[in-house]
C-alpha positions as CSV (number, residue, x, y, z in Angstrom):
1,M,-24.0,2.8,-2.4
2,L,-20.2,2.7,-1.9
3,L,-19.2,5.0,-4.7
4,N,-21.2,7.4,-6.9
5,V,-19.3,9.5,-9.5
6,E,-21.3,12.1,-11.3
7,H,-20.1,14.0,-14.4
8,L,-16.4,13.9,-13.6
9,K,-14.4,16.2,-15.9
10,I,-10.6,16.6,-15.8
11,T,-9.0,19.4,-17.8
12,F,-5.2,19.8,-17.7
13,H,-3.9,23.3,-18.4
14,D,-0.7,25.2,-18.7
15,R,-0.1,28.8,-19.9
16,D,-0.6,28.0,-23.5
17,S,-3.2,25.2,-23.8
18,R,-6.0,23.2,-22.2
19,F,-6.6,19.5,-22.7
20,D,-9.7,17.5,-21.6
21,A,-8.4,14.1,-20.3
22,V,-11.9,13.1,-19.0
23,E,-14.9,14.9,-20.4
24,D,-17.9,13.3,-18.7
25,F,-17.6,10.2,-16.5
26,S,-20.3,8.8,-14.2
27,L,-20.3,5.5,-12.3
28,S,-22.0,3.9,-9.4
29,M,-20.5,1.0,-7.4
30,E,-22.1,-1.1,-4.7
31,E,-20.3,-2.6,-1.7
32,G,-18.2,-5.7,-2.8
33,E,-18.7,-5.1,-6.5
34,V,-16.0,-5.7,-9.1
35,V,-16.1,-3.2,-12.0
36,G,-13.7,-2.9,-14.9
37,I,-12.8,0.2,-16.9
38,V,-11.3,-0.6,-20.3
39,G,-10.1,1.5,-23.1
40,E,-7.0,2.3,-25.2
41,S,-4.1,4.3,-23.9
42,G,-5.2,7.9,-23.5
43,S,-8.9,7.0,-23.0
44,G,-8.9,8.7,-19.6
45,K,-9.3,5.5,-17.5
46,S,-6.2,6.0,-15.4
47,M,-6.8,9.7,-15.0
48,T,-10.2,8.9,-13.6
49,A,-8.6,6.6,-11.0
50,H,-6.0,9.2,-10.1
51,A,-8.7,11.9,-9.6
52,L,-10.6,9.6,-7.3
53,M,-7.5,9.0,-5.2
54,G,-6.6,12.7,-5.1
55,L,-3.3,12.1,-7.0
56,I,-3.7,14.8,-9.6
57,P,-2.1,18.1,-8.5
58,R,-4.8,20.8,-8.4
59,S,-2.3,23.3,-9.8
60,Q,-2.2,21.3,-13.0
61,A,-5.8,20.5,-13.7
62,D,-9.4,21.7,-13.2
63,I,-11.5,18.8,-11.8
64,S,-15.3,19.1,-11.6
65,G,-18.2,16.9,-10.9
66,K,-18.9,14.8,-7.8
67,A,-17.4,11.6,-6.5
68,L,-19.3,10.5,-3.4
69,F,-17.5,7.8,-1.5
70,Q,-19.4,6.5,1.6
71,G,-21.4,9.7,1.3
72,S,-18.5,12.2,1.2
73,D,-17.3,14.0,-1.9
74,L,-13.7,13.0,-2.7
75,L,-13.3,15.9,-5.1
76,A,-14.3,18.5,-2.5
77,M,-12.0,17.2,0.2
78,S,-9.0,19.1,1.5
79,R,-5.6,17.4,1.4
80,A,-5.9,16.6,5.1
81,Q,-9.3,15.0,4.6
82,L,-8.1,13.0,1.7
83,R,-5.2,11.7,3.7
84,Q,-7.7,10.3,6.2
85,V,-9.3,8.3,3.5
86,Q,-6.3,7.3,1.3
87,G,-4.9,3.9,2.3
88,K,-7.6,3.4,4.9
89,D,-11.0,3.1,3.2
90,L,-9.7,3.7,-0.3
91,S,-6.5,2.1,-1.7
92,I,-4.8,1.9,-5.0
93,I,-2.2,-0.4,-6.6
94,F,-0.3,0.6,-9.7
95,Q,1.2,-1.1,-12.8
96,E,4.9,-1.0,-11.9
97,P,5.7,-1.8,-8.2
98,M,9.3,-0.9,-8.5
99,T,8.4,2.8,-9.0
100,S,6.0,2.6,-6.0
101,L,8.2,0.6,-3.6
102,N,11.1,2.2,-1.8
103,P,14.3,0.3,-2.8
104,T,16.1,1.2,0.4
105,M,13.3,0.0,2.8
106,K,12.5,-3.5,3.8
107,I,9.2,-5.1,2.6
108,G,7.6,-5.4,6.0
109,R,8.1,-1.7,6.9
110,Q,6.5,-0.7,3.5
111,V,3.5,-3.0,4.1
112,E,3.0,-1.4,7.5
113,D,3.1,2.2,6.2
114,A,-0.7,2.7,6.3
115,L,-0.8,1.3,9.8
116,R,1.7,3.8,11.0
117,V,-0.3,6.7,9.5
118,H,-3.9,5.6,10.5
119,T,-3.5,3.5,13.7
120,R,-1.8,3.6,17.1
121,L,-0.9,-0.1,17.0
122,A,2.3,-1.2,18.8
123,A,5.2,-2.5,16.6
124,G,4.4,-6.1,17.3
125,E,0.7,-5.6,16.3
126,R,1.7,-3.8,13.2
127,K,4.0,-6.7,12.2
128,A,1.2,-9.2,12.8
129,R,-1.2,-7.3,10.6
130,A,1.4,-6.9,7.9
131,L,2.2,-10.6,7.9
132,E,-1.6,-11.3,7.7
133,A,-2.0,-8.9,4.7
134,M,1.1,-10.5,3.0
135,A,-0.5,-13.9,3.3
136,L,-3.8,-12.6,2.0
137,A,-2.0,-11.2,-1.0
138,G,-0.6,-14.7,-1.7
139,L,3.0,-14.1,-0.7
140,P,4.7,-17.4,0.4
141,E,6.7,-17.4,3.6
142,P,5.7,-13.8,4.7
143,E,7.9,-14.0,7.8
144,E,11.0,-14.4,5.6
145,L,10.0,-11.8,3.0
146,Y,9.2,-9.3,5.8
147,S,13.0,-8.6,6.1
148,C,13.7,-8.6,2.3
149,Y,14.3,-5.6,0.1
150,P,12.3,-5.1,-3.2
151,H,15.2,-6.0,-5.5
152,E,15.3,-9.5,-3.9
153,L,11.8,-10.3,-5.1
154,S,10.5,-11.2,-8.5
155,G,8.1,-8.9,-10.4
156,G,5.1,-10.9,-9.5
157,M,6.0,-11.0,-5.8
158,R,6.6,-7.2,-5.8
159,Q,3.1,-6.7,-7.2
160,R,1.8,-8.9,-4.3
161,V,3.7,-6.7,-1.8
162,M,1.8,-3.7,-3.3
163,I,-1.5,-5.5,-2.9
164,A,-0.6,-6.4,0.7
165,A,0.2,-2.8,1.4
166,A,-3.1,-1.7,-0.1
167,L,-5.0,-4.2,1.9
168,V,-3.4,-3.9,5.3
169,L,-6.2,-1.7,6.6
170,R,-8.9,-3.7,4.9
171,P,-10.2,-0.8,2.6
172,R,-13.8,-0.8,1.3
173,L,-12.6,0.0,-2.2
174,L,-9.4,-1.1,-4.0
175,I,-8.5,0.7,-7.2
176,A,-6.3,-1.4,-9.4
177,D,-4.6,0.6,-12.2
178,E,-3.2,-1.8,-14.8
179,P,-1.8,-4.1,-12.0
180,T,-1.0,-7.1,-14.3
181,T,0.3,-5.3,-17.4
182,A,4.0,-5.8,-16.6
183,L,3.6,-9.5,-15.7
184,D,3.7,-12.6,-17.9
185,V,0.5,-14.5,-18.5
186,T,1.0,-17.1,-15.8
187,I,1.7,-14.6,-13.1
188,Q,-1.2,-12.4,-14.4
189,A,-3.6,-15.2,-13.8
190,Q,-2.3,-15.8,-10.3
191,I,-2.7,-12.1,-9.4
192,L,-6.3,-12.1,-10.8
193,D,-7.1,-15.2,-8.7
194,T,-5.7,-13.4,-5.6
195,L,-7.9,-10.4,-6.3
196,K,-10.9,-12.6,-6.8
197,D,-10.1,-14.3,-3.5
198,I,-9.7,-11.0,-1.7
199,N,-13.1,-9.8,-3.1
200,G,-14.8,-13.1,-2.0
201,R,-13.2,-13.3,1.5
202,E,-13.0,-9.7,2.5
203,G,-15.9,-8.2,0.5
204,T,-13.5,-5.6,-0.9
205,A,-15.0,-3.7,-3.9
206,I,-12.5,-3.5,-6.8
207,L,-12.3,-0.9,-9.6
208,F,-10.1,-2.6,-12.1
209,I,-8.5,-0.5,-14.9
210,S,-6.9,-2.2,-17.9
211,H,-6.5,-2.1,-21.6
212,D,-6.6,-5.9,-21.7
213,L,-10.2,-7.1,-22.2
214,G,-9.4,-10.7,-21.4
215,V,-8.1,-9.8,-18.0
216,V,-11.2,-7.6,-17.3
217,R,-13.5,-10.4,-18.4
218,A,-11.8,-12.9,-16.1
219,L,-12.4,-10.7,-13.0
220,C,-15.2,-8.1,-13.4
221,S,-19.0,-8.5,-13.2
222,R,-19.6,-5.1,-14.9
223,V,-17.6,-3.2,-17.5
224,V,-17.2,0.4,-18.5
225,V,-15.7,1.1,-22.0
226,M,-13.9,4.5,-22.3
227,R,-12.7,6.4,-25.4
228,R,-11.3,9.9,-25.5
229,G,-12.5,10.8,-22.1
230,L,-16.0,9.6,-22.5
231,I,-17.9,6.4,-21.6
232,V,-19.0,4.7,-24.9
233,E,-20.6,1.6,-23.4
234,E,-21.4,0.1,-20.0
235,G,-23.1,-3.1,-18.8
236,P,-22.7,-6.6,-17.4
237,A,-19.4,-8.1,-18.5
238,D,-21.1,-10.9,-20.6
239,Q,-23.3,-8.4,-22.4
240,V,-20.4,-6.1,-23.2
241,F,-18.1,-8.9,-24.4
242,Y,-20.6,-11.1,-26.2
243,H,-23.2,-8.6,-27.4
244,P,-21.5,-5.2,-27.6
245,R,-23.7,-2.4,-28.8
246,E,-21.0,0.0,-30.0
247,E,-18.7,-0.4,-32.9
248,Y,-15.8,0.9,-30.9
249,T,-16.3,-2.0,-28.3
250,R,-16.4,-4.5,-31.2
251,Q,-13.1,-3.1,-32.5
252,L,-11.5,-3.4,-29.1
253,I,-12.7,-7.0,-28.8
254,A,-11.5,-7.9,-32.3
255,A,-8.1,-6.3,-31.7
256,R,-7.5,-8.3,-28.5
257,P,-4.2,-10.2,-28.7
258,T,-4.4,-14.0,-28.6
259,R,-2.8,-15.9,-25.7
260,K,0.0,-17.0,-28.0
261,K,0.9,-13.3,-28.7
262,L,0.7,-12.4,-25.0
263,R,3.3,-15.0,-24.1
264,G,5.8,-13.1,-26.1
265,G,5.6,-10.0,-24.0
266,G,5.3,-8.9,-20.4
267,G,7.7,-8.9,-17.5
268,H,8.9,-11.6,-15.1
269,G,7.0,-13.2,-12.3
């Protein structure tokens, strides 16, 4: 078992109020498995990912339950222990790469970040690993892009840079938090193909979070449906999409935009 989350609960608080972002979330993932979490905005799916990565400030929220990753509880780790896991065995990619990439730093250096933190590789070895990860993420001409800045790349290519940075240490689990939402349909499909390829070639398990059921169906073998901080349905992707048990899941499927509608939105590749 790669990941075993039991009864995760996330409660945000300030002086005046408390809010349960996630009330009860449990999930198991095997090595190399691709699992999707779907739900509307505010369902708790991204908060679940952020809790697993240790990205929720402990001063702002009470987090309880267990999240055993390779046998160690992510929720019980100190900051120092989490840093040993983050980027090495467990990586995340976000929706908008421009907020995650440093605009003043060249692409190659940013892809190498995790190598500088977790290894003692020489500069030449780091560059070789970075170029390899960039190629794996589907970036053309990695050697040329290595010296570029983020603003010189399209949205789709910036997202591939984020994937390369997440993969440079060959993590066991990649959490993808709405990674294709800001991209147009064509680039979306290319990124999904890249993630499938990475899963197939590297055996990287992927926890894919999205509000877009079509995207999840194209990538994931198993699906978890969330609503208001709770899991309402879970099962093999075909079962959830073609024979949903819950009314809420049926409503989500019925409300899914058509490809024609999708072409009108999104960002640039």
